[in-house]
mmCIF file of the N, C-alpha and C atoms, coordinates in Angstrom:
data_MODEL
# 
_entry.id   MODEL 
# 
loop_
_atom_site.group_PDB 
_atom_site.id 
_atom_site.type_symbol 
_atom_site.label_atom_id 
_atom_site.label_alt_id 
_atom_site.label_comp_id 
_atom_site.label_asym_id 
_atom_site.label_entity_id 
_atom_site.label_seq_id 
_atom_site.pdbx_PDB_ins_code 
_atom_site.Cartn_x 
_atom_site.Cartn_y 
_atom_site.Cartn_z 
_atom_site.occupancy 
_atom_site.B_iso_or_equiv 
_atom_site.pdbx_formal_charge 
_atom_site.auth_seq_id 
_atom_site.auth_comp_id 
_atom_site.auth_asym_id 
_atom_site.auth_atom_id 
_atom_site.pdbx_PDB_model_num 
ATOM 1   N N  . UNK A 1 1  ? 6.182  -14.731 -13.970 1.00 0.00 ? 1  UNK A N  1 
ATOM 2   C CA . UNK A 1 1  ? 5.794  -14.620 -12.585 1.00 0.00 ? 1  UNK A CA 1 
ATOM 3   C C  . UNK A 1 1  ? 4.933  -13.374 -12.456 1.00 0.00 ? 1  UNK A C  1 
ATOM 4   N N  . UNK A 1 2  ? 4.003  -13.414 -11.516 1.00 0.00 ? 2  UNK A N  1 
ATOM 5   C CA . UNK A 1 2  ? 3.118  -12.273 -11.273 1.00 0.00 ? 2  UNK A CA 1 
ATOM 6   C C  . UNK A 1 2  ? 3.348  -11.727 -9.872  1.00 0.00 ? 2  UNK A C  1 
ATOM 7   N N  . UNK A 1 3  ? 3.259  -10.378 -9.738  1.00 0.00 ? 3  UNK A N  1 
ATOM 8   C CA . UNK A 1 3  ? 3.356  -9.799  -8.398  1.00 0.00 ? 3  UNK A CA 1 
ATOM 9   C C  . UNK A 1 3  ? 1.963  -9.781  -7.760  1.00 0.00 ? 3  UNK A C  1 
ATOM 10  N N  . UNK A 1 4  ? 1.861  -9.215  -6.563  1.00 0.00 ? 4  UNK A N  1 
ATOM 11  C CA . UNK A 1 4  ? 0.587  -9.236  -5.834  1.00 0.00 ? 4  UNK A CA 1 
ATOM 12  C C  . UNK A 1 4  ? -0.497 -8.369  -6.475  1.00 0.00 ? 4  UNK A C  1 
ATOM 13  N N  . UNK A 1 5  ? -0.134 -7.541  -7.462  1.00 0.00 ? 5  UNK A N  1 
ATOM 14  C CA . UNK A 1 5  ? -1.117 -6.728  -8.176  1.00 0.00 ? 5  UNK A CA 1 
ATOM 15  C C  . UNK A 1 5  ? -1.445 -7.296  -9.551  1.00 0.00 ? 5  UNK A C  1 
ATOM 16  N N  . UNK A 1 6  ? -0.847 -8.440  -9.888  1.00 0.00 ? 6  UNK A N  1 
ATOM 17  C CA . UNK A 1 6  ? -1.117 -9.068  -11.175 1.00 0.00 ? 6  UNK A CA 1 
ATOM 18  C C  . UNK A 1 6  ? -0.197 -8.623  -12.300 1.00 0.00 ? 6  UNK A C  1 
ATOM 19  N N  . UNK A 1 7  ? 0.834  -7.833  -11.982 1.00 0.00 ? 7  UNK A N  1 
ATOM 20  C CA . UNK A 1 7  ? 1.789  -7.395  -13.001 1.00 0.00 ? 7  UNK A CA 1 
ATOM 21  C C  . UNK A 1 7  ? 2.772  -8.513  -13.314 1.00 0.00 ? 7  UNK A C  1 
ATOM 22  N N  . UNK A 1 8  ? 3.170  -8.605  -14.572 1.00 0.00 ? 8  UNK A N  1 
ATOM 23  C CA . UNK A 1 8  ? 4.146  -9.617  -14.981 1.00 0.00 ? 8  UNK A CA 1 
ATOM 24  C C  . UNK A 1 8  ? 5.539  -9.171  -14.562 1.00 0.00 ? 8  UNK A C  1 
ATOM 25  N N  . UNK A 1 9  ? 6.299  -10.105 -13.948 1.00 0.00 ? 9  UNK A N  1 
ATOM 26  C CA . UNK A 1 9  ? 7.665  -9.827  -13.505 1.00 0.00 ? 9  UNK A CA 1 
ATOM 27  C C  . UNK A 1 9  ? 8.613  -10.711 -14.305 1.00 0.00 ? 9  UNK A C  1 
ATOM 28  N N  . UNK A 1 10 ? 9.647  -10.106 -14.854 1.00 0.00 ? 10 UNK A N  1 
ATOM 29  C CA . UNK A 1 10 ? 10.664 -10.852 -15.607 1.00 0.00 ? 10 UNK A CA 1 
ATOM 30  C C  . UNK A 1 10 ? 11.533 -11.657 -14.643 1.00 0.00 ? 10 UNK A C  1 
ATOM 31  N N  . UNK A 1 11 ? 11.770 -12.921 -14.962 1.00 0.00 ? 11 UNK A N  1 
ATOM 32  C CA . UNK A 1 11 ? 12.665 -13.759 -14.165 1.00 0.00 ? 11 UNK A CA 1 
ATOM 33  C C  . UNK A 1 11 ? 13.947 -13.932 -14.964 1.00 0.00 ? 11 UNK A C  1 
ATOM 34  N N  . UNK A 1 12 ? 15.052 -13.516 -14.394 1.00 0.00 ? 12 UNK A N  1 
ATOM 35  C CA . UNK A 1 12 ? 16.345 -13.593 -15.072 1.00 0.00 ? 12 UNK A CA 1 
ATOM 36  C C  . UNK A 1 12 ? 17.037 -14.899 -14.700 1.00 0.00 ? 12 UNK A C  1 
ATOM 37  N N  . UNK A 1 13 ? 16.897 -15.909 -15.570 1.00 0.00 ? 13 UNK A N  1 
ATOM 38  C CA . UNK A 1 13 ? 17.500 -17.201 -15.279 1.00 0.00 ? 13 UNK A CA 1 
ATOM 39  C C  . UNK A 1 13 ? 19.012 -17.136 -15.349 1.00 0.00 ? 13 UNK A C  1 
ATOM 40  N N  . UNK A 1 14 ? 19.560 -16.173 -16.049 1.00 0.00 ? 14 UNK A N  1 
ATOM 41  C CA . UNK A 1 14 ? 21.010 -15.962 -16.041 1.00 0.00 ? 14 UNK A CA 1 
ATOM 42  C C  . UNK A 1 14 ? 21.489 -15.592 -14.652 1.00 0.00 ? 14 UNK A C  1 
ATOM 43  N N  . UNK A 1 15 ? 20.721 -14.771 -13.959 1.00 0.00 ? 15 UNK A N  1 
ATOM 44  C CA . UNK A 1 15 ? 21.068 -14.405 -12.584 1.00 0.00 ? 15 UNK A CA 1 
ATOM 45  C C  . UNK A 1 15 ? 20.993 -15.628 -11.681 1.00 0.00 ? 15 UNK A C  1 
ATOM 46  N N  . UNK A 1 16 ? 19.954 -16.436 -11.878 1.00 0.00 ? 16 UNK A N  1 
ATOM 47  C CA . UNK A 1 16 ? 19.786 -17.646 -11.077 1.00 0.00 ? 16 UNK A CA 1 
ATOM 48  C C  . UNK A 1 16 ? 21.017 -18.539 -11.188 1.00 0.00 ? 16 UNK A C  1 
ATOM 49  N N  . UNK A 1 17 ? 21.563 -18.655 -12.386 1.00 0.00 ? 17 UNK A N  1 
ATOM 50  C CA . UNK A 1 17 ? 22.724 -19.510 -12.608 1.00 0.00 ? 17 UNK A CA 1 
ATOM 51  C C  . UNK A 1 17 ? 24.036 -18.745 -12.494 1.00 0.00 ? 17 UNK A C  1 
ATOM 52  N N  . UNK A 1 18 ? 23.978 -17.475 -12.094 1.00 0.00 ? 18 UNK A N  1 
ATOM 53  C CA . UNK A 1 18 ? 25.154 -16.617 -11.935 1.00 0.00 ? 18 UNK A CA 1 
ATOM 54  C C  . UNK A 1 18 ? 25.972 -16.513 -13.214 1.00 0.00 ? 18 UNK A C  1 
ATOM 55  N N  . UNK A 1 19 ? 25.281 -16.396 -14.343 1.00 0.00 ? 19 UNK A N  1 
ATOM 56  C CA . UNK A 1 19 ? 25.964 -16.236 -15.621 1.00 0.00 ? 19 UNK A CA 1 
ATOM 57  C C  . UNK A 1 19 ? 26.335 -14.762 -15.786 1.00 0.00 ? 19 UNK A C  1 
ATOM 58  N N  . UNK A 1 20 ? 27.593 -14.506 -16.029 1.00 0.00 ? 20 UNK A N  1 
ATOM 59  C CA . UNK A 1 20 ? 28.054 -13.143 -16.251 1.00 0.00 ? 20 UNK A CA 1 
ATOM 60  C C  . UNK A 1 20 ? 29.058 -13.168 -17.403 1.00 0.00 ? 20 UNK A C  1 
ATOM 61  N N  . UNK A 1 21 ? 29.113 -12.104 -18.199 1.00 0.00 ? 21 UNK A N  1 
ATOM 62  C CA . UNK A 1 21 ? 30.060 -12.081 -19.312 1.00 0.00 ? 21 UNK A CA 1 
ATOM 63  C C  . UNK A 1 21 ? 31.489 -12.348 -18.849 1.00 0.00 ? 21 UNK A C  1 
ATOM 64  N N  . UNK A 1 22 ? 32.140 -13.292 -19.506 1.00 0.00 ? 22 UNK A N  1 
ATOM 65  C CA . UNK A 1 22 ? 33.531 -13.596 -19.204 1.00 0.00 ? 22 UNK A CA 1 
ATOM 66  C C  . UNK A 1 22 ? 33.752 -14.521 -18.025 1.00 0.00 ? 22 UNK A C  1 
ATOM 67  N N  . UNK A 1 23 ? 32.683 -14.873 -17.300 1.00 0.00 ? 23 UNK A N  1 
ATOM 68  C CA . UNK A 1 23 ? 32.856 -15.715 -16.112 1.00 0.00 ? 23 UNK A CA 1 
ATOM 69  C C  . UNK A 1 23 ? 32.235 -17.097 -16.265 1.00 0.00 ? 23 UNK A C  1 
ATOM 70  N N  . UNK A 1 24 ? 31.517 -17.349 -17.343 1.00 0.00 ? 24 UNK A N  1 
ATOM 71  C CA . UNK A 1 24 ? 30.903 -18.652 -17.530 1.00 0.00 ? 24 UNK A CA 1 
ATOM 72  C C  . UNK A 1 24 ? 29.722 -18.868 -16.606 1.00 0.00 ? 24 UNK A C  1 
ATOM 73  N N  . UNK A 1 25 ? 29.381 -20.129 -16.389 1.00 0.00 ? 25 UNK A N  1 
ATOM 74  C CA . UNK A 1 25 ? 28.246 -20.476 -15.538 1.00 0.00 ? 25 UNK A CA 1 
ATOM 75  C C  . UNK A 1 25 ? 28.759 -20.950 -14.184 1.00 0.00 ? 25 UNK A C  1 
ATOM 76  N N  . UNK A 1 26 ? 28.256 -20.336 -13.142 1.00 0.00 ? 26 UNK A N  1 
ATOM 77  C CA . UNK A 1 26 ? 28.567 -20.736 -11.777 1.00 0.00 ? 26 UNK A CA 1 
ATOM 78  C C  . UNK A 1 26 ? 27.264 -20.725 -10.998 1.00 0.00 ? 26 UNK A C  1 
ATOM 79  N N  . UNK A 1 27 ? 27.027 -21.738 -10.204 1.00 0.00 ? 27 UNK A N  1 
ATOM 80  C CA . UNK A 1 27 ? 25.793 -21.777 -9.436  1.00 0.00 ? 27 UNK A CA 1 
ATOM 81  C C  . UNK A 1 27 ? 25.900 -20.886 -8.213  1.00 0.00 ? 27 UNK A C  1 
ATOM 82  N N  . UNK A 1 28 ? 24.795 -20.251 -7.904  1.00 0.00 ? 28 UNK A N  1 
ATOM 83  C CA . UNK A 1 28 ? 24.712 -19.368 -6.748  1.00 0.00 ? 28 UNK A CA 1 
ATOM 84  C C  . UNK A 1 28 ? 24.986 -20.174 -5.475  1.00 0.00 ? 28 UNK A C  1 
ATOM 85  N N  . UNK A 1 29 ? 25.717 -19.593 -4.554  1.00 0.00 ? 29 UNK A N  1 
ATOM 86  C CA . UNK A 1 29 ? 26.069 -20.283 -3.315  1.00 0.00 ? 29 UNK A CA 1 
ATOM 87  C C  . UNK A 1 29 ? 25.025 -20.107 -2.217  1.00 0.00 ? 29 UNK A C  1 
ATOM 88  N N  . UNK A 1 30 ? 24.115 -19.156 -2.413  1.00 0.00 ? 30 UNK A N  1 
ATOM 89  C CA . UNK A 1 30 ? 23.066 -18.915 -1.419  1.00 0.00 ? 30 UNK A CA 1 
ATOM 90  C C  . UNK A 1 30 ? 22.066 -20.071 -1.437  1.00 0.00 ? 30 UNK A C  1 
ATOM 91  N N  . UNK A 1 31 ? 21.422 -20.348 -0.307  1.00 0.00 ? 31 UNK A N  1 
ATOM 92  C CA . UNK A 1 31 ? 20.389 -21.383 -0.288  1.00 0.00 ? 31 UNK A CA 1 
ATOM 93  C C  . UNK A 1 31 ? 19.263 -21.039 -1.277  1.00 0.00 ? 31 UNK A C  1 
ATOM 94  N N  . UNK A 1 32 ? 18.539 -22.048 -1.690  1.00 0.00 ? 32 UNK A N  1 
ATOM 95  C CA . UNK A 1 32 ? 17.415 -21.843 -2.605  1.00 0.00 ? 32 UNK A CA 1 
ATOM 96  C C  . UNK A 1 32 ? 16.437 -20.855 -1.992  1.00 0.00 ? 32 UNK A C  1 
ATOM 97  N N  . UNK A 1 33 ? 15.969 -19.908 -2.769  1.00 0.00 ? 33 UNK A N  1 
ATOM 98  C CA . UNK A 1 33 ? 15.066 -18.867 -2.279  1.00 0.00 ? 33 UNK A CA 1 
ATOM 99  C C  . UNK A 1 33 ? 13.625 -19.368 -2.349  1.00 0.00 ? 33 UNK A C  1 
ATOM 100 N N  . UNK A 1 34 ? 13.176 -19.973 -1.276  1.00 0.00 ? 34 UNK A N  1 
ATOM 101 C CA . UNK A 1 34 ? 11.834 -20.527 -1.181  1.00 0.00 ? 34 UNK A CA 1 
ATOM 102 C C  . UNK A 1 34 ? 11.089 -19.749 -0.102  1.00 0.00 ? 34 UNK A C  1 
ATOM 103 N N  . UNK A 1 35 ? 10.143 -18.923 -0.515  1.00 0.00 ? 35 UNK A N  1 
ATOM 104 C CA . UNK A 1 35 ? 9.469  -18.025 0.427   1.00 0.00 ? 35 UNK A CA 1 
ATOM 105 C C  . UNK A 1 35 ? 8.435  -18.749 1.279   1.00 0.00 ? 35 UNK A C  1 
ATOM 106 N N  . UNK A 1 36 ? 8.130  -18.163 2.422   1.00 0.00 ? 36 UNK A N  1 
ATOM 107 C CA . UNK A 1 36 ? 7.100  -18.731 3.294   1.00 0.00 ? 36 UNK A CA 1 
ATOM 108 C C  . UNK A 1 36 ? 5.731  -18.690 2.615   1.00 0.00 ? 36 UNK A C  1 
ATOM 109 N N  . UNK A 1 37 ? 5.509  -17.677 1.768   1.00 0.00 ? 37 UNK A N  1 
ATOM 110 C CA . UNK A 1 37 ? 4.233  -17.584 1.054   1.00 0.00 ? 37 UNK A CA 1 
ATOM 111 C C  . UNK A 1 37 ? 4.061  -18.764 0.094   1.00 0.00 ? 37 UNK A C  1 
ATOM 112 N N  . UNK A 1 38 ? 5.137  -19.122 -0.612  1.00 0.00 ? 38 UNK A N  1 
ATOM 113 C CA . UNK A 1 38 ? 5.048  -20.250 -1.529  1.00 0.00 ? 38 UNK A CA 1 
ATOM 114 C C  . UNK A 1 38 ? 4.853  -21.549 -0.748  1.00 0.00 ? 38 UNK A C  1 
ATOM 115 N N  . UNK A 1 39 ? 5.503  -21.644 0.386   1.00 0.00 ? 39 UNK A N  1 
ATOM 116 C CA . UNK A 1 39 ? 5.314  -22.803 1.261   1.00 0.00 ? 39 UNK A CA 1 
ATOM 117 C C  . UNK A 1 39 ? 3.845  -22.915 1.679   1.00 0.00 ? 39 UNK A C  1 
ATOM 118 N N  . UNK A 1 40 ? 3.242  -21.788 2.032   1.00 0.00 ? 40 UNK A N  1 
ATOM 119 C CA . UNK A 1 40 ? 1.832  -21.781 2.427   1.00 0.00 ? 40 UNK A CA 1 
ATOM 120 C C  . UNK A 1 40 ? 0.930  -22.240 1.280   1.00 0.00 ? 40 UNK A C  1 
ATOM 121 N N  . UNK A 1 41 ? 1.214  -21.774 0.075   1.00 0.00 ? 41 UNK A N  1 
ATOM 122 C CA . UNK A 1 41 ? 0.421  -22.153 -1.100  1.00 0.00 ? 41 UNK A CA 1 
ATOM 123 C C  . UNK A 1 41 ? 0.474  -23.666 -1.324  1.00 0.00 ? 41 UNK A C  1 
ATOM 124 N N  . UNK A 1 42 ? 1.650  -24.246 -1.111  1.00 0.00 ? 42 UNK A N  1 
ATOM 125 C CA . UNK A 1 42 ? 1.813  -25.689 -1.318  1.00 0.00 ? 42 UNK A CA 1 
ATOM 126 C C  . UNK A 1 42 ? 1.251  -26.521 -0.172  1.00 0.00 ? 42 UNK A C  1 
ATOM 127 N N  . UNK A 1 43 ? 0.921  -25.888 0.946   1.00 0.00 ? 43 UNK A N  1 
ATOM 128 C CA . UNK A 1 43 ? 0.330  -26.605 2.062   1.00 0.00 ? 43 UNK A CA 1 
ATOM 129 C C  . UNK A 1 43 ? 1.320  -27.059 3.113   1.00 0.00 ? 43 UNK A C  1 
ATOM 130 N N  . UNK A 1 44 ? 2.517  -26.498 3.115   1.00 0.00 ? 44 UNK A N  1 
ATOM 131 C CA . UNK A 1 44 ? 3.513  -26.844 4.133   1.00 0.00 ? 44 UNK A CA 1 
ATOM 132 C C  . UNK A 1 44 ? 4.531  -27.848 3.637   1.00 0.00 ? 44 UNK A C  1 
ATOM 133 N N  . UNK A 1 45 ? 5.610  -27.976 4.405   1.00 0.00 ? 45 UNK A N  1 
ATOM 134 C CA . UNK A 1 45 ? 6.736  -28.818 3.999   1.00 0.00 ? 45 UNK A CA 1 
ATOM 135 C C  . UNK A 1 45 ? 6.425  -30.312 4.008   1.00 0.00 ? 45 UNK A C  1 
ATOM 136 N N  . UNK A 1 46 ? 5.363  -30.720 4.672   1.00 0.00 ? 46 UNK A N  1 
ATOM 137 C CA . UNK A 1 46 ? 5.007  -32.138 4.722   1.00 0.00 ? 46 UNK A CA 1 
ATOM 138 C C  . UNK A 1 46 ? 3.847  -32.496 3.804   1.00 0.00 ? 46 UNK A C  1 
ATOM 139 N N  . UNK A 1 47 ? 3.416  -31.543 2.968   1.00 0.00 ? 47 UNK A N  1 
ATOM 140 C CA . UNK A 1 47 ? 2.259  -31.783 2.105   1.00 0.00 ? 47 UNK A CA 1 
ATOM 141 C C  . UNK A 1 47 ? 2.640  -32.568 0.851   1.00 0.00 ? 47 UNK A C  1 
ATOM 142 N N  . UNK A 1 48 ? 1.644  -33.175 0.237   1.00 0.00 ? 48 UNK A N  1 
ATOM 143 C CA . UNK A 1 48 ? 1.843  -33.911 -1.017  1.00 0.00 ? 48 UNK A CA 1 
ATOM 144 C C  . UNK A 1 48 ? 2.288  -32.959 -2.130  1.00 0.00 ? 48 UNK A C  1 
ATOM 145 N N  . UNK A 1 49 ? 1.738  -31.740 -2.131  1.00 0.00 ? 49 UNK A N  1 
ATOM 146 C CA . UNK A 1 49 ? 2.113  -30.770 -3.171  1.00 0.00 ? 49 UNK A CA 1 
ATOM 147 C C  . UNK A 1 49 ? 3.577  -30.366 -3.041  1.00 0.00 ? 49 UNK A C  1 
ATOM 148 N N  . UNK A 1 50 ? 4.062  -30.219 -1.808  1.00 0.00 ? 50 UNK A N  1 
ATOM 149 C CA . UNK A 1 50 ? 5.473  -29.864 -1.629  1.00 0.00 ? 50 UNK A CA 1 
ATOM 150 C C  . UNK A 1 50 ? 6.372  -31.011 -2.096  1.00 0.00 ? 50 UNK A C  1 
ATOM 151 N N  . UNK A 1 51 ? 5.987  -32.245 -1.802  1.00 0.00 ? 51 UNK A N  1 
ATOM 152 C CA . UNK A 1 51 ? 6.771  -33.395 -2.261  1.00 0.00 ? 51 UNK A CA 1 
ATOM 153 C C  . UNK A 1 51 ? 6.821  -33.444 -3.785  1.00 0.00 ? 51 UNK A C  1 
ATOM 154 N N  . UNK A 1 52 ? 5.703  -33.131 -4.424  1.00 0.00 ? 52 UNK A N  1 
ATOM 155 C CA . UNK A 1 52 ? 5.656  -33.093 -5.881  1.00 0.00 ? 52 UNK A CA 1 
ATOM 156 C C  . UNK A 1 52 ? 6.544  -31.957 -6.405  1.00 0.00 ? 52 UNK A C  1 
ATOM 157 N N  . UNK A 1 53 ? 6.486  -30.801 -5.742  1.00 0.00 ? 53 UNK A N  1 
ATOM 158 C CA . UNK A 1 53 ? 7.329  -29.664 -6.114  1.00 0.00 ? 53 UNK A CA 1 
ATOM 159 C C  . UNK A 1 53 ? 8.810  -30.053 -6.064  1.00 0.00 ? 53 UNK A C  1 
ATOM 160 N N  . UNK A 1 54 ? 9.230  -30.708 -4.972  1.00 0.00 ? 54 UNK A N  1 
ATOM 161 C CA . UNK A 1 54 ? 10.630 -31.140 -4.846  1.00 0.00 ? 54 UNK A CA 1 
ATOM 162 C C  . UNK A 1 54 ? 11.012 -32.102 -5.965  1.00 0.00 ? 54 UNK A C  1 
ATOM 163 N N  . UNK A 1 55 ? 10.125 -33.019 -6.275  1.00 0.00 ? 55 UNK A N  1 
ATOM 164 C CA . UNK A 1 55 ? 10.389 -33.997 -7.336  1.00 0.00 ? 55 UNK A CA 1 
ATOM 165 C C  . UNK A 1 55 ? 10.610 -33.279 -8.668  1.00 0.00 ? 55 UNK A C  1 
ATOM 166 N N  . UNK A 1 56 ? 9.724  -32.349 -8.999  1.00 0.00 ? 56 UNK A N  1 
ATOM 167 C CA . UNK A 1 56 ? 9.843  -31.624 -10.269 1.00 0.00 ? 56 UNK A CA 1 
ATOM 168 C C  . UNK A 1 56 ? 11.080 -30.728 -10.306 1.00 0.00 ? 56 UNK A C  1 
ATOM 169 N N  . UNK A 1 57 ? 11.413 -30.108 -9.184  1.00 0.00 ? 57 UNK A N  1 
ATOM 170 C CA . UNK A 1 57 ? 12.622 -29.273 -9.142  1.00 0.00 ? 57 UNK A CA 1 
ATOM 171 C C  . UNK A 1 57 ? 13.868 -30.125 -9.376  1.00 0.00 ? 57 UNK A C  1 
ATOM 172 N N  . UNK A 1 58 ? 13.931 -31.290 -8.734  1.00 0.00 ? 58 UNK A N  1 
ATOM 173 C CA . UNK A 1 58 ? 15.080 -32.185 -8.928  1.00 0.00 ? 58 UNK A CA 1 
ATOM 174 C C  . UNK A 1 58 ? 15.165 -32.651 -10.378 1.00 0.00 ? 58 UNK A C  1 
ATOM 175 N N  . UNK A 1 59 ? 14.028 -32.995 -10.961 1.00 0.00 ? 59 UNK A N  1 
ATOM 176 C CA . UNK A 1 59 ? 14.020 -33.415 -12.364 1.00 0.00 ? 59 UNK A CA 1 
ATOM 177 C C  . UNK A 1 59 ? 14.468 -32.273 -13.280 1.00 0.00 ? 59 UNK A C  1 
ATOM 178 N N  . UNK A 1 60 ? 14.024 -31.071 -12.975 1.00 0.00 ? 60 UNK A N  1 
ATOM 179 C CA . UNK A 1 60 ? 14.401 -29.910 -13.791 1.00 0.00 ? 60 UNK A CA 1 
ATOM 180 C C  . UNK A 1 60 ? 15.886 -29.614 -13.716 1.00 0.00 ? 60 UNK A C  1 
ATOM 181 N N  . UNK A 1 61 ? 16.452 -29.594 -12.519 1.00 0.00 ? 61 UNK A N  1 
ATOM 182 C CA . UNK A 1 61 ? 17.880 -29.313 -12.381 1.00 0.00 ? 61 UNK A CA 1 
ATOM 183 C C  . UNK A 1 61 ? 18.735 -30.442 -12.947 1.00 0.00 ? 61 UNK A C  1 
ATOM 184 N N  . UNK A 1 62 ? 18.250 -31.680 -12.867 1.00 0.00 ? 62 UNK A N  1 
ATOM 185 C CA . UNK A 1 62 ? 18.963 -32.798 -13.484 1.00 0.00 ? 62 UNK A CA 1 
ATOM 186 C C  . UNK A 1 62 ? 18.974 -32.636 -15.009 1.00 0.00 ? 62 UNK A C  1 
ATOM 187 N N  . UNK A 1 63 ? 17.848 -32.229 -15.566 1.00 0.00 ? 63 UNK A N  1 
ATOM 188 C CA . UNK A 1 63 ? 17.766 -32.002 -17.015 1.00 0.00 ? 63 UNK A CA 1 
ATOM 189 C C  . UNK A 1 63 ? 18.685 -30.867 -17.454 1.00 0.00 ? 63 UNK A C  1 
ATOM 190 N N  . UNK A 1 64 ? 18.781 -29.810 -16.654 1.00 0.00 ? 64 UNK A N  1 
ATOM 191 C CA . UNK A 1 64 ? 19.660 -28.676 -16.974 1.00 0.00 ? 64 UNK A CA 1 
ATOM 192 C C  . UNK A 1 64 ? 21.111 -29.132 -17.015 1.00 0.00 ? 64 UNK A C  1 
ATOM 193 N N  . UNK A 1 65 ? 21.489 -29.998 -16.069 1.00 0.00 ? 65 UNK A N  1 
ATOM 194 C CA . UNK A 1 65 ? 22.882 -30.463 -16.014 1.00 0.00 ? 65 UNK A CA 1 
ATOM 195 C C  . UNK A 1 65 ? 23.266 -31.247 -17.267 1.00 0.00 ? 65 UNK A C  1 
ATOM 196 N N  . UNK A 1 66 ? 22.297 -31.995 -17.815 1.00 0.00 ? 66 UNK A N  1 
ATOM 197 C CA . UNK A 1 66 ? 22.583 -32.778 -19.021 1.00 0.00 ? 66 UNK A CA 1 
ATOM 198 C C  . UNK A 1 66 ? 22.802 -31.874 -20.195 1.00 0.00 ? 66 UNK A C  1 
# 
């Protein structure tokens, strides 16, 4: 991921899945963190790009579960 200055930002997928030593894997209880800026990039919640994004996210999380 890149910040607004073009710097590379590390994404901790362990944090996303709430993986901690001795506690196993637990999914975060907070709603999905989808920013308004990302929504704008996709063209809004009713856009074709957002529908494609949802499809790919569902496919990705389904693959993770397997």
